SETIMI-781480 format. One record per atom (N, C-alpha, C, O): residue number from 1; residue in one letter; x, y, z; atom name. Coordinates in nm, 2 decimals, always signed. Layout:
# residues N
{lumro NUM,'A',{X,Y,Z},'CA'};
...
END
This chain:
# residues 76
{lumro 1,'M',{-2.27,+0.34,-1.10},'N'};
{lumro 1,'M',{-2.17,+0.44,-1.08},'CA'};
{lumro 1,'M',{-2.16,+0.49,-0.94},'C'};
{lumro 1,'M',{-2.06,+0.52,-0.88},'O'};
{lumro 2,'E',{-2.28,+0.49,-0.87},'N'};
{lumro 2,'E',{-2.28,+0.54,-0.73},'CA'};
{lumro 2,'E',{-2.20,+0.45,-0.64},'C'};
{lumro 2,'E',{-2.13,+0.50,-0.55},'O'};
{lumro 3,'N',{-2.21,+0.32,-0.66},'N'};
{lumro 3,'N',{-2.13,+0.23,-0.57},'CA'};
{lumro 3,'N',{-1.98,+0.24,-0.60},'C'};
{lumro 3,'N',{-1.90,+0.24,-0.50},'O'};
{lumro 4,'A',{-1.94,+0.27,-0.72},'N'};
{lumro 4,'A',{-1.80,+0.29,-0.75},'CA'};
{lumro 4,'A',{-1.75,+0.42,-0.68},'C'};
{lumro 4,'A',{-1.64,+0.42,-0.64},'O'};
{lumro 5,'G',{-1.83,+0.52,-0.68},'N'};
{lumro 5,'G',{-1.79,+0.64,-0.61},'CA'};
{lumro 5,'G',{-1.77,+0.62,-0.47},'C'};
{lumro 5,'G',{-1.68,+0.67,-0.41},'O'};
{lumro 6,'K',{-1.87,+0.55,-0.40},'N'};
{lumro 6,'K',{-1.85,+0.52,-0.26},'CA'};
{lumro 6,'K',{-1.73,+0.44,-0.23},'C'};
{lumro 6,'K',{-1.65,+0.47,-0.14},'O'};
{lumro 7,'L',{-1.70,+0.34,-0.32},'N'};
{lumro 7,'L',{-1.58,+0.26,-0.30},'CA'};
{lumro 7,'L',{-1.45,+0.34,-0.31},'C'};
{lumro 7,'L',{-1.36,+0.32,-0.23},'O'};
{lumro 8,'L',{-1.45,+0.43,-0.40},'N'};
{lumro 8,'L',{-1.33,+0.52,-0.42},'CA'};
{lumro 8,'L',{-1.31,+0.61,-0.30},'C'};
{lumro 8,'L',{-1.20,+0.63,-0.26},'O'};
{lumro 9,'V',{-1.42,+0.66,-0.25},'N'};
{lumro 9,'V',{-1.41,+0.75,-0.13},'CA'};
{lumro 9,'V',{-1.36,+0.68,-0.01},'C'};
{lumro 9,'V',{-1.27,+0.72,+0.06},'O'};
{lumro 10,'F',{-1.42,+0.56,+0.02},'N'};
{lumro 10,'F',{-1.38,+0.48,+0.13},'CA'};
{lumro 10,'F',{-1.24,+0.43,+0.12},'C'};
{lumro 10,'F',{-1.16,+0.42,+0.22},'O'};
{lumro 11,'A',{-1.20,+0.39,+0.00},'N'};
{lumro 11,'A',{-1.06,+0.34,-0.03},'CA'};
{lumro 11,'A',{-0.96,+0.46,+0.00},'C'};
{lumro 11,'A',{-0.86,+0.44,+0.05},'O'};
{lumro 12,'G',{-1.00,+0.58,-0.05},'N'};
{lumro 12,'G',{-0.91,+0.69,-0.03},'CA'};
{lumro 12,'G',{-0.89,+0.73,+0.12},'C'};
{lumro 12,'G',{-0.78,+0.76,+0.16},'O'};
{lumro 13,'I',{-1.00,+0.73,+0.19},'N'};
{lumro 13,'I',{-1.00,+0.76,+0.33},'CA'};
{lumro 13,'I',{-0.92,+0.65,+0.41},'C'};
{lumro 13,'I',{-0.83,+0.68,+0.49},'O'};
{lumro 14,'G',{-0.94,+0.52,+0.37},'N'};
{lumro 14,'G',{-0.86,+0.42,+0.43},'CA'};
{lumro 14,'G',{-0.71,+0.43,+0.40},'C'};
{lumro 14,'G',{-0.63,+0.41,+0.49},'O'};
{lumro 15,'L',{-0.67,+0.46,+0.28},'N'};
{lumro 15,'L',{-0.53,+0.48,+0.25},'CA'};
{lumro 15,'L',{-0.47,+0.60,+0.32},'C'};
{lumro 15,'L',{-0.36,+0.59,+0.36},'O'};
{lumro 16,'A',{-0.55,+0.71,+0.34},'N'};
{lumro 16,'A',{-0.50,+0.82,+0.41},'CA'};
{lumro 16,'A',{-0.48,+0.79,+0.56},'C'};
{lumro 16,'A',{-0.37,+0.83,+0.61},'O'};
{lumro 17,'V',{-0.57,+0.71,+0.62},'N'};
{lumro 17,'V',{-0.55,+0.67,+0.76},'CA'};
{lumro 17,'V',{-0.43,+0.58,+0.77},'C'};
{lumro 17,'V',{-0.35,+0.60,+0.86},'O'};
{lumro 18,'L',{-0.42,+0.48,+0.68},'N'};
{lumro 18,'L',{-0.31,+0.39,+0.69},'CA'};
{lumro 18,'L',{-0.17,+0.47,+0.67},'C'};
{lumro 18,'L',{-0.08,+0.44,+0.73},'O'};
{lumro 19,'G',{-0.17,+0.56,+0.58},'N'};
{lumro 19,'G',{-0.05,+0.64,+0.55},'CA'};
{lumro 19,'G',{-0.01,+0.72,+0.68},'C'};
{lumro 19,'G',{+0.11,+0.73,+0.71},'O'};
{lumro 20,'C',{-0.11,+0.78,+0.75},'N'};
{lumro 20,'C',{-0.08,+0.85,+0.87},'CA'};
{lumro 20,'C',{-0.03,+0.76,+0.98},'C'};
{lumro 20,'C',{+0.07,+0.80,+1.05},'O'};
{lumro 21,'V',{-0.09,+0.64,+0.99},'N'};
{lumro 21,'V',{-0.04,+0.55,+1.09},'CA'};
{lumro 21,'V',{+0.10,+0.51,+1.06},'C'};
{lumro 21,'V',{+0.19,+0.50,+1.15},'O'};
{lumro 22,'L',{+0.13,+0.48,+0.94},'N'};
{lumro 22,'L',{+0.27,+0.43,+0.90},'CA'};
{lumro 22,'L',{+0.37,+0.55,+0.92},'C'};
{lumro 22,'L',{+0.48,+0.53,+0.96},'O'};
{lumro 23,'W',{+0.33,+0.67,+0.89},'N'};
{lumro 23,'W',{+0.41,+0.78,+0.90},'CA'};
{lumro 23,'W',{+0.45,+0.81,+1.04},'C'};
{lumro 23,'W',{+0.57,+0.83,+1.08},'O'};
{lumro 24,'F',{+0.35,+0.82,+1.13},'N'};
{lumro 24,'F',{+0.37,+0.85,+1.27},'CA'};
{lumro 24,'F',{+0.43,+0.74,+1.36},'C'};
{lumro 24,'F',{+0.50,+0.77,+1.45},'O'};
{lumro 25,'A',{+0.39,+0.62,+1.32},'N'};
{lumro 25,'A',{+0.44,+0.50,+1.41},'CA'};
{lumro 25,'A',{+0.53,+0.41,+1.34},'C'};
{lumro 25,'A',{+0.56,+0.30,+1.39},'O'};
{lumro 26,'G',{+0.58,+0.45,+1.22},'N'};
{lumro 26,'G',{+0.67,+0.36,+1.14},'CA'};
{lumro 26,'G',{+0.80,+0.33,+1.22},'C'};
{lumro 26,'G',{+0.86,+0.42,+1.27},'O'};
{lumro 27,'G',{+0.83,+0.20,+1.23},'N'};
{lumro 27,'G',{+0.96,+0.16,+1.29},'CA'};
{lumro 27,'G',{+0.94,+0.16,+1.44},'C'};
{lumro 27,'G',{+1.04,+0.13,+1.51},'O'};
{lumro 28,'K',{+0.83,+0.18,+1.50},'N'};
{lumro 28,'K',{+0.81,+0.18,+1.64},'CA'};
{lumro 28,'K',{+0.71,+0.07,+1.68},'C'};
{lumro 28,'K',{+0.60,+0.06,+1.61},'O'};
{lumro 29,'G',{+0.73,+0.00,+1.78},'N'};
{lumro 29,'G',{+0.64,-0.10,+1.83},'CA'};
{lumro 29,'G',{+0.59,-0.21,+1.74},'C'};
{lumro 29,'G',{+0.68,-0.28,+1.68},'O'};
{lumro 30,'W',{+0.46,-0.22,+1.72},'N'};
{lumro 30,'W',{+0.41,-0.33,+1.64},'CA'};
{lumro 30,'W',{+0.43,-0.31,+1.49},'C'};
{lumro 30,'W',{+0.41,-0.41,+1.41},'O'};
{lumro 31,'L',{+0.47,-0.20,+1.44},'N'};
{lumro 31,'L',{+0.50,-0.18,+1.30},'CA'};
{lumro 31,'L',{+0.64,-0.20,+1.26},'C'};
{lumro 31,'L',{+0.68,-0.18,+1.14},'O'};
{lumro 32,'S',{+0.73,-0.24,+1.35},'N'};
{lumro 32,'S',{+0.87,-0.25,+1.32},'CA'};
{lumro 32,'S',{+0.90,-0.37,+1.24},'C'};
{lumro 32,'S',{+1.01,-0.38,+1.18},'O'};
{lumro 33,'W',{+0.80,-0.47,+1.22},'N'};
{lumro 33,'W',{+0.82,-0.59,+1.14},'CA'};
{lumro 33,'W',{+0.80,-0.56,+0.99},'C'};
{lumro 33,'W',{+0.85,-0.64,+0.91},'O'};
{lumro 34,'I',{+0.74,-0.45,+0.96},'N'};
{lumro 34,'I',{+0.71,-0.43,+0.82},'CA'};
{lumro 34,'I',{+0.84,-0.41,+0.74},'C'};
{lumro 34,'I',{+0.92,-0.32,+0.77},'O'};
{lumro 35,'G',{+0.86,-0.49,+0.64},'N'};
{lumro 35,'G',{+0.98,-0.49,+0.56},'CA'};
{lumro 35,'G',{+1.09,-0.56,+0.61},'C'};
{lumro 35,'G',{+1.20,-0.56,+0.56},'O'};
{lumro 36,'R',{+1.08,-0.63,+0.73},'N'};
{lumro 36,'R',{+1.18,-0.71,+0.79},'CA'};
{lumro 36,'R',{+1.15,-0.85,+0.82},'C'};
{lumro 36,'R',{+1.20,-0.92,+0.91},'O'};
{lumro 37,'L',{+1.06,-0.91,+0.74},'N'};
{lumro 37,'L',{+1.01,-1.04,+0.76},'CA'};
{lumro 37,'L',{+1.12,-1.14,+0.70},'C'};
{lumro 37,'L',{+1.20,-1.10,+0.61},'O'};
{lumro 38,'P',{+1.12,-1.26,+0.76},'N'};
{lumro 38,'P',{+1.21,-1.36,+0.70},'CA'};
{lumro 38,'P',{+1.17,-1.39,+0.55},'C'};
{lumro 38,'P',{+1.05,-1.41,+0.53},'O'};
{lumro 39,'G',{+1.26,-1.39,+0.46},'N'};
{lumro 39,'G',{+1.23,-1.41,+0.32},'CA'};
{lumro 39,'G',{+1.24,-1.28,+0.24},'C'};
{lumro 39,'G',{+1.25,-1.28,+0.12},'O'};
{lumro 40,'D',{+1.25,-1.16,+0.31},'N'};
{lumro 40,'D',{+1.27,-1.04,+0.24},'CA'};
{lumro 40,'D',{+1.42,-1.04,+0.19},'C'};
{lumro 40,'D',{+1.51,-1.07,+0.27},'O'};
{lumro 41,'I',{+1.44,-1.00,+0.07},'N'};
{lumro 41,'I',{+1.57,-1.00,+0.01},'CA'};
{lumro 41,'I',{+1.65,-0.87,+0.04},'C'};
{lumro 41,'I',{+1.60,-0.76,+0.01},'O'};
{lumro 42,'R',{+1.77,-0.89,+0.10},'N'};
{lumro 42,'R',{+1.85,-0.77,+0.13},'CA'};
{lumro 42,'R',{+2.00,-0.81,+0.09},'C'};
{lumro 42,'R',{+2.05,-0.90,+0.14},'O'};
{lumro 43,'V',{+2.05,-0.73,+0.00},'N'};
{lumro 43,'V',{+2.19,-0.75,-0.05},'CA'};
{lumro 43,'V',{+2.26,-0.62,-0.03},'C'};
{lumro 43,'V',{+2.22,-0.52,-0.09},'O'};
{lumro 44,'E',{+2.37,-0.62,+0.05},'N'};
{lumro 44,'E',{+2.44,-0.49,+0.07},'CA'};
{lumro 44,'E',{+2.59,-0.51,+0.03},'C'};
{lumro 44,'E',{+2.65,-0.62,+0.07},'O'};
{lumro 45,'G',{+2.64,-0.42,-0.03},'N'};
{lumro 45,'G',{+2.78,-0.42,-0.07},'CA'};
{lumro 45,'G',{+2.85,-0.30,-0.03},'C'};
{lumro 45,'G',{+2.80,-0.21,+0.04},'O'};
{lumro 46,'D',{+2.98,-0.28,-0.08},'N'};
{lumro 46,'D',{+3.05,-0.16,-0.05},'CA'};
{lumro 46,'D',{+3.00,-0.03,-0.11},'C'};
{lumro 46,'D',{+3.00,+0.07,-0.05},'O'};
{lumro 47,'K',{+2.95,-0.05,-0.23},'N'};
{lumro 47,'K',{+2.91,+0.07,-0.31},'CA'};
{lumro 47,'K',{+2.75,+0.09,-0.31},'C'};
{lumro 47,'K',{+2.71,+0.18,-0.37},'O'};
{lumro 48,'G',{+2.68,+0.01,-0.24},'N'};
{lumro 48,'G',{+2.54,+0.03,-0.23},'CA'};
{lumro 48,'G',{+2.47,-0.10,-0.19},'C'};
{lumro 48,'G',{+2.53,-0.19,-0.14},'O'};
{lumro 49,'G',{+2.34,-0.10,-0.22},'N'};
{lumro 49,'G',{+2.27,-0.22,-0.18},'CA'};
{lumro 49,'G',{+2.14,-0.24,-0.25},'C'};
{lumro 49,'G',{+2.10,-0.15,-0.33},'O'};
{lumro 50,'F',{+2.08,-0.35,-0.23},'N'};
{lumro 50,'F',{+1.95,-0.38,-0.30},'CA'};
{lumro 50,'F',{+1.86,-0.44,-0.19},'C'};
{lumro 50,'F',{+1.90,-0.53,-0.12},'O'};
{lumro 51,'Y',{+1.74,-0.40,-0.19},'N'};
{lumro 51,'Y',{+1.64,-0.45,-0.09},'CA'};
{lumro 51,'Y',{+1.51,-0.47,-0.16},'C'};
{lumro 51,'Y',{+1.45,-0.38,-0.22},'O'};
{lumro 52,'F',{+1.45,-0.59,-0.15},'N'};
{lumro 52,'F',{+1.32,-0.62,-0.21},'CA'};
{lumro 52,'F',{+1.24,-0.70,-0.10},'C'};
{lumro 52,'F',{+1.27,-0.82,-0.08},'O'};
{lumro 53,'P',{+1.14,-0.64,-0.04},'N'};
{lumro 53,'P',{+1.06,-0.71,+0.06},'CA'};
{lumro 53,'P',{+0.95,-0.80,+0.00},'C'};
{lumro 53,'P',{+0.84,-0.77,+0.01},'O'};
{lumro 54,'I',{+0.99,-0.91,-0.06},'N'};
{lumro 54,'I',{+0.90,-0.99,-0.13},'CA'};
{lumro 54,'I',{+0.79,-1.06,-0.04},'C'};
{lumro 54,'I',{+0.68,-1.06,-0.07},'O'};
{lumro 55,'V',{+0.84,-1.10,+0.08},'N'};
{lumro 55,'V',{+0.74,-1.17,+0.17},'CA'};
{lumro 55,'V',{+0.64,-1.06,+0.23},'C'};
{lumro 55,'V',{+0.52,-1.09,+0.24},'O'};
{lumro 56,'T',{+0.69,-0.94,+0.26},'N'};
{lumro 56,'T',{+0.61,-0.84,+0.30},'CA'};
{lumro 56,'T',{+0.50,-0.80,+0.19},'C'};
{lumro 56,'T',{+0.39,-0.78,+0.22},'O'};
{lumro 57,'C',{+0.55,-0.80,+0.07},'N'};
{lumro 57,'C',{+0.46,-0.77,-0.04},'CA'};
{lumro 57,'C',{+0.35,-0.88,-0.05},'C'};
{lumro 57,'C',{+0.23,-0.84,-0.08},'O'};
{lumro 58,'I',{+0.39,-1.00,-0.04},'N'};
{lumro 58,'I',{+0.29,-1.11,-0.04},'CA'};
{lumro 58,'I',{+0.19,-1.10,+0.07},'C'};
{lumro 58,'I',{+0.07,-1.12,+0.05},'O'};
{lumro 59,'L',{+0.23,-1.07,+0.19},'N'};
{lumro 59,'L',{+0.15,-1.05,+0.31},'CA'};
{lumro 59,'L',{+0.05,-0.94,+0.29},'C'};
{lumro 59,'L',{-0.07,-0.95,+0.31},'O'};
{lumro 60,'V',{+0.10,-0.82,+0.24},'N'};
{lumro 60,'V',{+0.02,-0.71,+0.22},'CA'};
{lumro 60,'V',{-0.08,-0.74,+0.11},'C'};
{lumro 60,'V',{-0.20,-0.69,+0.12},'O'};
{lumro 61,'S',{-0.04,-0.81,+0.01},'N'};
{lumro 61,'S',{-0.14,-0.84,-0.10},'CA'};
{lumro 61,'S',{-0.25,-0.93,-0.05},'C'};
{lumro 61,'S',{-0.37,-0.91,-0.08},'O'};
{lumro 62,'A',{-0.22,-1.03,+0.04},'N'};
{lumro 62,'A',{-0.32,-1.12,+0.09},'CA'};
{lumro 62,'A',{-0.42,-1.04,+0.18},'C'};
{lumro 62,'A',{-0.54,-1.06,+0.17},'O'};
{lumro 63,'V',{-0.36,-0.95,+0.26},'N'};
{lumro 63,'V',{-0.45,-0.87,+0.35},'CA'};
{lumro 63,'V',{-0.54,-0.78,+0.27},'C'};
{lumro 63,'V',{-0.66,-0.77,+0.30},'O'};
{lumro 64,'L',{-0.48,-0.71,+0.17},'N'};
{lumro 64,'L',{-0.57,-0.62,+0.09},'CA'};
{lumro 64,'L',{-0.67,-0.70,+0.01},'C'};
{lumro 64,'L',{-0.78,-0.65,-0.02},'O'};
{lumro 65,'S',{-0.64,-0.82,-0.04},'N'};
{lumro 65,'S',{-0.74,-0.90,-0.11},'CA'};
{lumro 65,'S',{-0.85,-0.94,-0.02},'C'};
{lumro 65,'S',{-0.97,-0.93,-0.06},'O'};
{lumro 66,'G',{-0.82,-0.97,+0.10},'N'};
{lumro 66,'G',{-0.93,-1.00,+0.20},'CA'};
{lumro 66,'G',{-1.02,-0.88,+0.23},'C'};
{lumro 66,'G',{-1.14,-0.89,+0.24},'O'};
{lumro 67,'V',{-0.95,-0.76,+0.25},'N'};
{lumro 67,'V',{-1.03,-0.64,+0.27},'CA'};
{lumro 67,'V',{-1.12,-0.61,+0.15},'C'};
{lumro 67,'V',{-1.23,-0.57,+0.17},'O'};
{lumro 68,'M',{-1.06,-0.62,+0.03},'N'};
{lumro 68,'M',{-1.14,-0.59,-0.09},'CA'};
{lumro 68,'M',{-1.26,-0.69,-0.10},'C'};
{lumro 68,'M',{-1.36,-0.65,-0.15},'O'};
{lumro 69,'A',{-1.24,-0.81,-0.07},'N'};
{lumro 69,'A',{-1.35,-0.91,-0.07},'CA'};
{lumro 69,'A',{-1.46,-0.87,+0.02},'C'};
{lumro 69,'A',{-1.58,-0.88,-0.01},'O'};
{lumro 70,'L',{-1.42,-0.82,+0.14},'N'};
{lumro 70,'L',{-1.52,-0.78,+0.24},'CA'};
{lumro 70,'L',{-1.59,-0.65,+0.19},'C'};
{lumro 70,'L',{-1.71,-0.64,+0.20},'O'};
{lumro 71,'V',{-1.52,-0.56,+0.13},'N'};
{lumro 71,'V',{-1.58,-0.44,+0.08},'CA'};
{lumro 71,'V',{-1.67,-0.47,-0.03},'C'};
{lumro 71,'V',{-1.78,-0.41,-0.04},'O'};
{lumro 72,'R',{-1.63,-0.56,-0.12},'N'};
{lumro 72,'R',{-1.72,-0.60,-0.23},'CA'};
{lumro 72,'R',{-1.85,-0.66,-0.18},'C'};
{lumro 72,'R',{-1.95,-0.64,-0.24},'O'};
{lumro 73,'K',{-1.83,-0.74,-0.08},'N'};
{lumro 73,'K',{-1.95,-0.81,-0.02},'CA'};
{lumro 73,'K',{-2.04,-0.71,+0.04},'C'};
{lumro 73,'K',{-2.17,-0.72,+0.04},'O'};
{lumro 74,'F',{-1.98,-0.61,+0.11},'N'};
{lumro 74,'F',{-2.06,-0.51,+0.18},'CA'};
{lumro 74,'F',{-2.13,-0.41,+0.08},'C'};
{lumro 74,'F',{-2.24,-0.37,+0.11},'O'};
{lumro 75,'F',{-2.07,-0.38,-0.03},'N'};
{lumro 75,'F',{-2.13,-0.29,-0.12},'CA'};
{lumro 75,'F',{-2.22,-0.35,-0.23},'C'};
{lumro 75,'F',{-2.27,-0.28,-0.32},'O'};
{lumro 76,'E',{-2.24,-0.48,-0.23},'N'};
{lumro 76,'E',{-2.33,-0.54,-0.33},'CA'};
{lumro 76,'E',{-2.47,-0.53,-0.29},'C'};
{lumro 76,'E',{-2.56,-0.58,-0.37},'O'};
END
């Protein structure tokens, strides 16, 4: 249980830091590509639009899987 607690604390701190970075630097500089990758689906019409960043989701999933694998290896 102790390792699970450590993992949750570090994951929470990491998410808070990532949230702050995205909040303060979102749309500027190196973060402007998030949500605008080739393959992200965007359909806009007269009455509204639909946006689904599928490629961005896949990339974020791959990065988080790698990070979690490193965390798992570190905490074993």
